C-alpha positions in Angstrom: 75.5 22.5 46.2 76.2 19.7 48.6 73.5 18.6 51.1 74.6 17.3 54.5 72.0 15.5 56.6 72.3 15.1 60.4 69.8 13.9 62.9 69.5 16.9 65.1 68.6 20.5 64.3 71.1 21.8 67.0 73.8 19.7 65.4 72.8 21.1 61.9 73.0 24.7 63.2 76.5 24.1 64.8 77.9 22.5 61.6 76.5 25.2 59.4 78.8 27.8 61.2 81.9 25.9 59.9 81.0 25.6 56.2 80.7 27.9 53.3 77.7 28.5 51.0 78.5 25.4 49.0 77.0 23.3 51.7 73.4 23.1 53.0 72.9 21.3 56.3 69.5 19.8 57.2 68.2 17.7 60.0 66.2 14.4 59.8 64.9 15.0 63.4 65.9 11.4 64.3 64.7 8.3 62.6 62.7 8.6 59.4 61.7 5.0 59.4 60.7 2.4 62.1 58.8 -0.8 62.6 55.0 -0.1 62.6 53.4 0.8 65.8 50.2 -1.3 65.6 51.6 -4.6 64.2 54.7 -6.7 64.7 56.2 -5.7 61.4 58.5 -8.7 61.2 58.1 -11.6 58.7 59.2 -14.5 60.8 58.8 -17.0 58.0 61.2 -15.2 55.7 64.3 -14.7 57.8 62.8 -12.1 60.1 62.5 -9.5 57.4 61.5 -6.2 58.9 58.7 -4.1 57.5 59.7 -0.4 57.9 57.2 2.5 57.7 57.6 6.3 57.9 56.0 7.5 61.1 53.4 10.2 60.6 55.5 12.7 62.5 58.4 12.2 60.1 56.5 12.4 56.8 56.8 16.2 56.5 60.5 16.0 57.2 61.0 13.3 54.6 59.2 15.3 51.9 61.4 18.3 52.7 64.6 16.2 52.5 63.6 14.6 49.2 63.1 18.1 47.7 66.5 19.2 49.0 68.2 16.1 47.8 66.7 16.5 44.3 68.4 19.9 44.0 71.7 18.8 45.5 74.8 17.8 43.5 75.8 15.5 46.3 74.1 14.1 49.5 76.3 13.5 52.5 75.0 11.6 55.5 76.5 12.7 58.8 74.5 11.1 61.7 76.2 10.0 64.9 79.0 7.5 64.7 77.4 4.7 66.7 75.1 1.9 65.5 72.0 4.0 65.9 73.5 6.8 63.8 74.6 4.3 61.2 71.0 2.9 61.0 69.6 6.5 60.6 72.0 7.1 57.7 70.9 3.8 56.1 67.2 4.6 56.5 67.8 8.0 55.0 69.5 6.4 52.0 66.5 4.1 51.6 63.8 6.8 51.7 65.8 9.2 49.5 66.6 6.4 47.1 70.3 7.0 47.2 72.6 4.4 45.7 74.6 2.7 48.5 77.8 2.5 46.4 77.7 6.2 45.8 76.3 7.5 49.1 78.8 9.4 51.1 78.9 8.8 54.9 81.0 10.9 57.2 81.7 10.5 60.9 83.4 12.6 63.6 84.0 12.4 67.3 83.5 16.1 67.9 81.6 18.9 66.2 84.4 21.4 65.6 85.5 23.0 62.3 88.8 20.9 62.0 86.8 17.7 62.7 84.1 18.4 60.1 86.6 19.4 57.4 88.7 16.3 58.1 85.6 14.1 57.9 84.6 15.7 54.5 88.0 14.9 53.2 87.6 11.2 54.1 84.0 10.0 53.4 83.2 6.3 53.5 80.3 4.1 52.6 77.5 3.1 55.0 78.7 0.3 57.3 76.1 -2.4 56.7 77.5 -4.5 59.6 76.7 -1.8 62.1 73.2 -1.3 60.5 72.6 -5.1 60.8 73.6 -5.0 64.5 71.1 -2.2 65.2 68.4 -4.0 63.2 69.0 -7.2 65.1 68.6 -5.5 68.4 65.4 -3.7 67.3 63.9 -6.9 65.9 64.9 -9.0 68.9 63.4 -6.5 71.3 60.2 -6.2 69.2 59.8 -10.0 69.1 60.1 -10.3 72.9 57.9 -7.3 73.6 55.2 -8.1 71.0 54.8 -11.7 72.1 55.5 -11.6 75.8 53.5 -8.5 76.7 50.1 -10.0 75.6 50.9 -13.0 77.8 51.4 -10.7 80.8 48.1 -8.9 80.0 46.2 -12.2 80.1 48.0 -13.8 83.0 48.8 -10.8 85.2 47.3 -7.4 84.3 46.5 -5.3 81.3 48.9 -2.6 80.2 52.1 -4.5 81.3 55.1 -4.8 79.0 58.3 -6.9 79.0 61.6 -6.3 77.4 64.9 -8.2 77.0 67.2 -5.7 78.9 64.5 -4.0 81.0 63.4 -7.3 82.6 67.0 -8.1 83.6 67.3 -4.6 85.2 64.1 -5.2 87.1 65.4 -8.5 88.3 68.5 -6.8 89.7 66.4 -4.3 91.6 63.9 -6.9 92.9 66.7 -9.2 94.1 68.4 -6.3 95.9 65.0 -5.4 97.6 64.7 -9.0 98.8 68.2 -8.9 100.2 67.2 -5.8 102.1 64.0 -7.3 103.5 65.8 -10.5 104.5 68.6 -8.7 106.2 69.0 -9.4 109.9 70.6 -6.4 111.5 73.1 -7.2 114.2 74.1 -5.0 117.1 77.7 -4.1 117.9 79.5 -1.6 120.0 82.6 0.5 119.6 84.9 1.5 122.4 87.0 4.7 122.3 89.2 6.5 124.8 89.9 10.2 125.2 93.6 10.9 126.0 95.6 13.8 127.3 99.1 14.4 126.0 100.2 16.7 128.8 103.6 17.5 127.3 102.0 19.2 124.3 98.8 20.1 126.1 96.6 18.3 123.5 93.6 16.0 123.9 92.8 13.4 121.2 90.7 10.2 120.8 91.6 6.7 119.8 89.4 3.6 119.0 89.9 0.0 120.1 92.2 -1.7 117.5 93.3 -4.9 119.1 91.6 -6.7 121.9 94.2 -8.0 124.4 96.7 -8.0 121.6 94.5 -9.8 119.1 92.5 -8.6 116.1 88.7 -9.0 116.5 85.5 -8.9 114.6 83.4 -5.8 115.3 80.4 -8.0 116.1 82.3 -9.5 119.0 81.8 -6.3 121.0 78.3 -6.7 122.5 76.7 -4.4 125.0 77.9 -6.6 127.8 81.4 -6.8 126.4 81.5 -3.0 125.9 80.4 -2.5 129.5 83.0 -5.0 130.7 85.8 -3.2 128.8 84.7 0.2 130.1 85.0 -1.0 133.7 88.3 -2.8 132.9 89.9 0.3 131.3 89.2 2.6 134.3 92.6 3.8 135.5 94.5 2.0 132.7 98.1 3.2 132.1 98.4 4.4 128.4 101.6 4.6 126.4 102.4 5.5 122.8 103.9 2.2 121.5 104.0 2.8 117.7 103.9 5.7 115.3 103.6 4.9 111.6 104.4 7.7 109.1 104.3 7.2 105.3 103.7 9.3 102.2 101.0 8.1 100.0 99.9 9.2 96.5 96.4 9.3 94.9 96.1 9.3 91.2 93.3 10.9 89.2 90.5 8.7 87.8 90.3 7.8 84.2 88.5 10.1 81.7 84.7 9.7 81.4 83.1 7.0 79.3 79.3 6.9 79.0 79.0 4.5 81.9 81.4 6.4 84.3 79.8 9.7 83.3 76.4 8.5 84.3 77.8 7.1 87.5 79.9 10.1 88.4 77.3 12.7 87.6 74.6 10.8 89.6 76.9 10.6 92.6 78.3 14.1 92.5 75.5 16.2 90.9 72.4 14.0 91.6 71.3 13.9 88.0 69.5 10.8 86.7 71.1 8.8 83.8 68.5 10.2 81.4 69.1 13.8 82.5 72.8 13.3 82.2 72.6 12.0 78.6 70.1 14.7 77.6 72.5 17.4 78.8 75.5 15.7 77.3 73.8 15.5 74.0 73.3 19.3 74.1 76.9 19.9 74.9 78.0 17.6 72.0 75.7 19.2 69.5 76.9 22.7 70.5 80.4 21.5 69.9 81.5 21.8 73.5 82.4 18.1 74.2 83.3 15.0 72.1 80.8 12.3 71.4 79.1 11.1 74.6 78.3 7.5 73.7 81.6 5.8 74.1 83.4 3.0 76.0 86.9 4.1 75.1 89.4 5.8 77.4 91.6 7.2 74.6 92.5 10.9 74.5 93.7 12.4 71.3 97.3 13.7 71.0 95.8 17.2 70.3 94.0 17.2 73.6 97.1 15.9 75.5 99.2 18.7 74.0 96.6 21.4 74.7 96.2 20.1 78.3 100.0 20.3 78.9 100.2 23.9 77.5 97.1 25.0 79.5 98.3 23.6 82.8 101.9 25.0 82.3 100.6 28.5 81.6 97.9 28.6 84.3 99.2 26.5 87.2 102.9 26.2 86.5 105.4 23.3 85.9 104.6 21.5 89.2 101.2 20.6 87.8 102.4 19.2 84.5 103.4 15.6 83.8 106.7 14.8 82.1 104.8 12.2 79.9 101.1 12.0 79.1 99.1 9.6 81.3 97.5 6.9 79.1 94.5 4.8 80.2 93.8 1.3 78.9 90.2 0.4 78.1 89.3 -2.9 79.9 86.1 -3.8 78.0 86.6 -6.6 75.5 84.4 -4.9 72.9 85.5 -1.3 73.5 86.1 0.6 70.3 89.6 2.0 70.7 89.2 4.2 67.6 86.8 6.3 69.6 87.7 8.8 72.4 86.7 9.3 75.9 84.3 12.2 76.7 86.3 15.4 76.9 86.0 19.1 76.1 86.7 19.9 72.4 88.8 22.8 73.5 90.9 22.8 76.7 91.0 26.6 76.6 87.2 26.8 76.7 86.8 26.9 80.5 83.4 26.4 82.2 83.2 30.1 82.8 83.5 30.7 79.1 80.2 28.9 78.4 78.3 29.9 81.6 76.2 32.5 79.8 75.4 30.2 76.8 73.9 27.2 78.7 71.5 26.6 81.6 72.8 25.9 85.1 72.6 22.1 84.9 74.3 22.0 81.6 77.0 24.3 82.9 77.6 22.0 85.9 77.9 18.9 83.7 80.4 20.7 81.4 82.4 21.8 84.4 82.7 18.3 85.7 83.7 16.9 82.3 86.3 19.7 81.8 87.7 19.2 85.3 87.9 15.4 85.0 89.5 15.5 81.6 92.3 17.9 82.6 92.8 16.1 85.9 93.8 13.0 84.0 96.9 14.8 82.8 98.0 16.2 86.2 100.3 14.7 88.9 99.0 12.6 91.8 98.0 14.2 95.0 100.4 13.5 97.9 99.5 12.9 101.5 101.3 12.2 104.7 99.4 9.3 106.3 100.0 8.8 110.0 98.8 6.3 112.6 99.4 6.1 116.3 99.0 3.0 118.4 98.4 3.4 122.2 98.7 0.5 124.6 96.3 0.6 127.5 97.5 -1.7 130.4 94.6 -2.5 132.7 94.7 -3.3 136.4 94.0 -7.0 135.6 97.1 -6.9 133.3 95.1 -7.1 130.1 96.7 -5.1 127.3 94.5 -3.4 124.6 95.7 -1.5 121.6 93.9 1.7 120.6 94.6 3.5 117.3 94.1 7.0 115.9 95.0 7.9 112.3 95.0 10.9 110.1 96.4 12.3 106.9 97.7 15.7 105.8 97.7 16.9 102.2 101.3 17.7 101.2 100.6 18.5 97.5 97.2 18.9 95.9 98.2 17.7 92.4 95.1 17.0 90.3 92.9 18.0 93.2 93.7 21.6 92.2 91.3 21.2 89.3 89.1 18.2 90.2 88.1 18.6 93.9 87.3 15.3 95.7 86.2 14.7 99.2 89.3 14.2 101.3 89.4 14.1 105.1 92.4 15.9 106.7 93.2 15.2 110.3 96.6 16.3 111.7 97.7 14.1 114.6 99.5 15.6 117.5 103.4 15.4 117.5 103.8 12.5 120.0 106.7 10.3 120.6 107.0 6.5 120.9 107.3 5.5 124.6 105.5 8.7 125.7 102.9 8.2 128.5 99.4 9.8 128.0 96.7 10.2 130.5 93.3 8.5 130.1 90.6 11.1 130.5 87.4 9.3 129.4 86.0 6.0 128.0 83.2 6.1 125.5 81.1 3.2 124.3 78.6 3.6 121.4 76.0 1.3 120.0 75.8 0.5 116.3 74.0 -2.0 114.0 74.9 -3.5 110.7 73.1 -2.1 107.7 71.5 -3.8 104.8 72.8 -3.2 101.3 71.4 0.0 99.8 68.9 0.1 97.0 70.4 0.9 93.6 70.9 4.5 92.6 71.1 5.2 88.9 74.8 5.1 89.2 74.8 1.7 91.1 72.4 0.1 88.6 74.5 1.3 85.6 77.6 -0.1 87.3 75.9 -3.5 87.9 74.6 -3.7 84.3 78.1 -2.9 83.0 79.6 -5.5 85.3 77.4 -8.2 83.9 77.9 -7.0 80.3 74.1 -6.2 80.0 73.3 -3.5 77.5 75.8 -1.0 75.9 76.6 2.6 76.6 73.6 3.9 74.6 71.1 1.6 76.4 71.7 2.3 80.1 69.7 5.6 80.4 66.7 4.4 78.2 66.5 1.2 80.2 66.2 3.0 83.5 63.7 5.5 82.1 61.6 2.6 80.7 61.2 0.7 83.9 60.3 4.0 85.7 57.7 5.1 83.2 56.1 1.6 83.1 55.7 1.6 86.8 57.9 -1.4 87.5 60.2 0.8 89.6 59.7 4.0 91.6 62.1 6.5 93.1 62.2 6.8 96.9 62.8 10.0 98.9 66.5 9.4 98.4 66.1 9.0 94.6 67.0 5.3 94.8 65.2 2.7 92.8 62.5 0.6 94.5 60.5 -2.2 92.8 56.7 -1.9 92.9 54.3 -4.7 93.8 53.7 -5.6 90.2 57.5 -5.8 89.5 57.8 -8.5 92.1 55.0 -10.5 90.5 56.3 -10.1 86.9 59.9 -10.8 87.9 58.9 -14.1 89.7 56.9 -15.2 86.7 59.7 -14.5 84.2 62.4 -16.1 86.5 60.3 -19.3 86.9 58.9 -19.7 83.4 61.1 -17.6 81.0 64.4 -17.8 82.8 66.4 -17.2 79.6 64.9 -13.8 79.2 66.1 -12.6 82.6 69.3 -14.7 82.9 72.3 -12.4 83.3 74.7 -14.6 81.4 72.3 -15.2 78.5 71.6 -11.5 78.1 75.3 -10.6 78.2 75.9 -13.4 75.7 73.3 -11.9 73.4 75.2 -8.5 73.6 78.4 -10.4 72.6 76.5 -11.8 69.6 75.3 -8.3 68.6 78.8 -7.1 68.9 79.9 -9.9 66.6 77.3 -8.8 64.0 78.6 -5.3 64.2 82.2 -6.6 63.7 81.0 -8.5 60.6 81.8 -11.8 62.4 78.2 -13.1 62.5 75.1 -12.9 60.3 72.2 -11.4 62.2 69.3 -13.7 61.1 70.7 -16.9 62.7 71.4 -15.0 66.0 67.7 -14.1 66.1 66.5 -17.5 65.0 68.6 -19.3 67.7 66.7 -17.4 70.4 63.3 -16.9 68.9 62.1 -20.5 68.1 62.8 -21.8 71.7 61.3 -18.7 73.2 58.1 -18.9 71.0 57.6 -22.6 71.7 57.9 -22.1 75.4 55.5 -19.2 75.4 52.9 -21.2 73.6 53.2 -24.0 76.2 53.0 -21.5 79.1 49.6 -20.2 77.8 48.2 -23.6 78.6 50.2 -24.4 81.8 49.8 -21.2 83.8 46.6 -20.0 85.4 46.2 -16.4 86.4 45.0 -17.4 89.9 48.4 -19.1 90.5 50.2 -15.8 89.8 47.8 -13.3 91.2 46.2 -14.9 94.3 43.5 -12.8 95.9 43.8 -11.8 99.6 41.0 -11.3 102.1 40.4 -8.0 103.8 38.3 -6.6 106.6 36.6 -4.0 104.3 33.0 -4.2 103.2 31.9 -2.7 99.9 30.0 0.5 100.5 27.9 0.0 97.4 26.6 -3.6 97.7 27.9 -4.7 101.2 29.8 -7.6 99.8 33.3 -8.4 101.3 36.2 -6.5 99.6 39.2 -8.5 98.5 42.8 -7.4 97.8 44.0 -7.6 94.3 47.2 -6.5 92.5 47.1 -4.5 89.3 49.5 -2.6 87.2 49.8 0.2 89.8 49.9 -2.0 92.9 47.5 -3.5 95.4 43.9 -2.3 95.6 40.5 -3.3 97.1 37.9 -4.8 94.8 34.4 -5.9 95.5 34.0 -9.7 95.6 30.7 -9.3 93.9 32.4 -8.6 90.5 31.1 -8.4 87.7 27.7 -7.4 89.3 29.6 -4.8 91.4 32.7 -3.1 90.0 33.6 -1.0 93.0 37.3 -0.6 93.7 39.2 1.4 96.3 42.7 2.3 97.3 44.1 0.7 100.4 44.3 3.4 103.1 45.0 6.0 100.4 47.9 4.0 99.1 47.9 0.9 96.9 50.9 -0.5 98.7 49.9 -0.4 102.4 47.3 -2.8 103.9 44.7 -1.8 106.4 46.3 -3.9 109.2 49.8 -2.4 108.7 51.2 -2.4 112.3 53.4 0.7 111.6 50.3 2.7 110.7 48.3 1.4 113.6 51.2 2.5 116.0 51.2 6.0 114.5 47.4 6.2 114.8 47.6 5.3 118.5 50.4 7.9 118.9 48.5 10.7 117.4 45.1 9.7 118.9 43.3 12.8 120.2 45.1 15.3 117.9 42.7 17.9 116.7 42.6 19.8 113.4 43.9 23.4 113.9 41.4 24.6 111.2 38.1 23.0 112.1 38.7 21.2 115.4 37.8 17.7 114.1 40.0 14.7 115.0 43.1 14.2 112.8 43.7 10.6 111.6 46.8 8.9 110.1 46.7 8.4 106.3 49.4 7.0 104.0 50.2 8.5 100.6 53.0 8.3 98.0 55.5 9.8 100.4 54.5 7.9 103.5 52.2 8.6 106.5 50.6 12.0 107.2 47.9 13.5 109.3 44.6 14.3 107.6 41.4 15.9 108.9 38.6 13.4 109.5 36.1 16.0 108.3 37.4 15.5 104.7 36.1 16.6 102.1 34.6 19.6 104.1 38.1 20.2 105.6 41.2 19.3 103.6 43.8 20.1 106.2 46.8 17.8 106.2 50.1 17.8 108.2 53.4 16.1 107.9 54.3 13.8 110.8 57.6 12.6 112.1 57.1 8.9 111.6 60.7 8.1 112.5 60.2 9.4 116.1 63.1 11.9 115.8 63.4 15.0 117.9 61.7 18.3 117.0 64.1 20.8 115.5 63.5 24.5 115.9 64.1 26.5 112.8 67.4 28.5 113.3 66.2 31.2 110.9 62.9 32.4 112.4 63.4 30.7 115.9 59.6 29.9 116.2 58.8 27.3 113.5 59.8 23.6 113.4 61.8 21.9 110.7 59.4 19.3 109.0 59.7 16.9 106.1 58.1 18.1 102.8 58.0 16.9 99.3 58.5 18.4 95.8 58.9 17.0 92.3 62.6 16.7 93.1 61.9 14.5 96.1 61.9 15.0 99.9 63.3 18.0 101.6 63.2 19.7 105.0 61.8 23.1 105.6 60.3 25.4 108.2 56.6 24.9 108.9 56.1 28.7 109.0 56.3 28.9 105.2 55.7 31.3 103.4 56.7 33.7 106.3 59.9 31.7 106.7 61.5 30.1 103.6 64.4 28.3 105.3 64.9 24.8 103.8 67.4 21.9 103.6 67.8 19.1 101.0 69.6 16.9 103.6 67.9 15.7 106.8 68.8 17.9 109.7 70.3 16.0 112.7 69.4 18.7 115.3 73.0 19.3 116.1 75.0 22.4 115.2 78.2 22.7 113.2 81.1 23.2 115.6 82.8 25.6 113.1 79.9 27.9 112.1 76.9 27.0 114.2 74.7 26.1 111.2 72.6 22.9 111.4 74.3 19.6 110.5 72.5 17.5 107.9 72.7 14.0 106.5 74.1 13.9 102.9 73.0 11.4 100.3 75.8 9.0 101.2 74.7 8.9 104.9 77.5 11.2 106.1 77.0 14.2 108.4 77.9 17.6 106.9 77.4 21.2 107.5 74.3 22.7 105.8 76.3 25.8 104.9 78.1 24.6 101.8 80.7 27.4 102.2 81.7 25.9 105.6 82.8 22.5 104.3 82.7 20.8 107.8 82.2 17.0 107.7 81.8 14.8 110.7 
């Protein structure tokens, strides 16, 4: 009997289906050895030799695997094909006392019968270079975390942690937040005209394109200038002076890699990077998709042939390419032997697995299947048109207005992979034709700051700088969230906490190498060189560690906690000892603490939220606005409080009365619920974030995930809502209207 060991029970179950009784497939349930939890476990004086132990939770598994290995004629290690999988195989060989020169190691990109049988025909030895690269990363991160974290406990706050990649990710998020805070919004106006083409009895709109024949910066159009233009344009003679018509093509995107999968799924389905990888792991282990940790854009000849046959038989020859479309991987360290993420069988449509997986997993598979097939389909073709209208004013100024649109001529890959495309068919006008000016509209706008990072945006930025690798993006984001350096806003975007700002500034000033983008990317290159057998891992660690350690020892002496964590005065008095309360910052943000410490240890949240001060002008303005509002349950006055999701009204008789109400802190108009006609649409919160629902719940269960604008869809009369990208769409998904 031959024993095959994989790292996942689901993977073991799938592989077992393909093999006969000569094989026994068992799972190691992940790593069977690791560095110890309560000590560093690295012998710095002896070439950073790691001390590995078997975690308590793995001991039972190891005993079972030893018993199975003792009965087996052969042991075959079949963990995943990346560095982590190679390290798991190496650790298994160590605990099972297998001879490296005789231990069989198999790898495969997909869990299908042909792939497994092919791998069994071509076993190899454990790749020690890949093992060393994984060891080096683990040791490097342990050294940084184990030595820098206690420094943060002493100088900043207990319970903090630091990490090589996580600290760089935090820096990106902090710097983006400061860009937003420093942003100075500028007002500008747009000018549009409504025109009547009497010949074809059609009205249409056009926007200012050239100002008196010259291009202009949008910020040039101030309120005064817009008013001046409106007066100037009254009675202007308008003529069609140019009509541009051209056919354009749009090619499909490349197949998914780990990075683009996380970005695309976050943008299209709203899943976090961690959720995406968890679901992709399930699909891989069930044999539905190829390996999901990859930076390659390769597609196998088998997939290309299957795609062509499937498209030919289901959609016809118009949707089949004469030659396969090939994508070239741009990353300098991409492993071209690997494949992009794709379905293992083209003929296994999303509907075929719908009953075998949950809804989220189904949606992910559907997206992967659609994207993969789309890569082998023709481009979509559009007719793109633009019309220039010259408006000649009474003062002889000549302004050009433009309207543009496009019409889909051939859907191509959009047949399978739907993307947002705006279609607008322009009226059949002629050059030289005069059109009547019906109306002049001016509208105020303001420039917007850069948005906070979404999971997709942060992954893209990390990849741009070369920080981390495909397998590290999701764990990095999850780490900075769970350690309270970052929190998700109502829009699911990443916002730094107060403590993140403090720790980031400390690291940037005193441990710049740790959070330097180029240094971190260079370290990734060194680890790649170790994996490629071009460098020895110990010198890579030594080059970093000795400078880092010496600097850390010096900073213990140079830095005082009071310099990093200055205390702030407050107007609060301690309700226990009557001493003044001061504002401090801890791991979970700002809080009030008694100045009489250690004799008095009283602490309090600030206005119910650690991140909002008592003298917050926004809260004071809301308090004034809702002054005199009474509780509809007990009649006591309602007061403004602030919680995790922002301001709300709370009964002043708390804790006797616990009534609370949402308030419209943005000053928007009240929206009557279109379902029950009596309730109001208010902002609410769930574990998934903010949503909008009728306040007559549970009698009325009408709800929206996007923020309603108050306007109705011109096509179906449903409410219009704001989507996650800031656009305006119909709340009825079946309608498809976008503004």
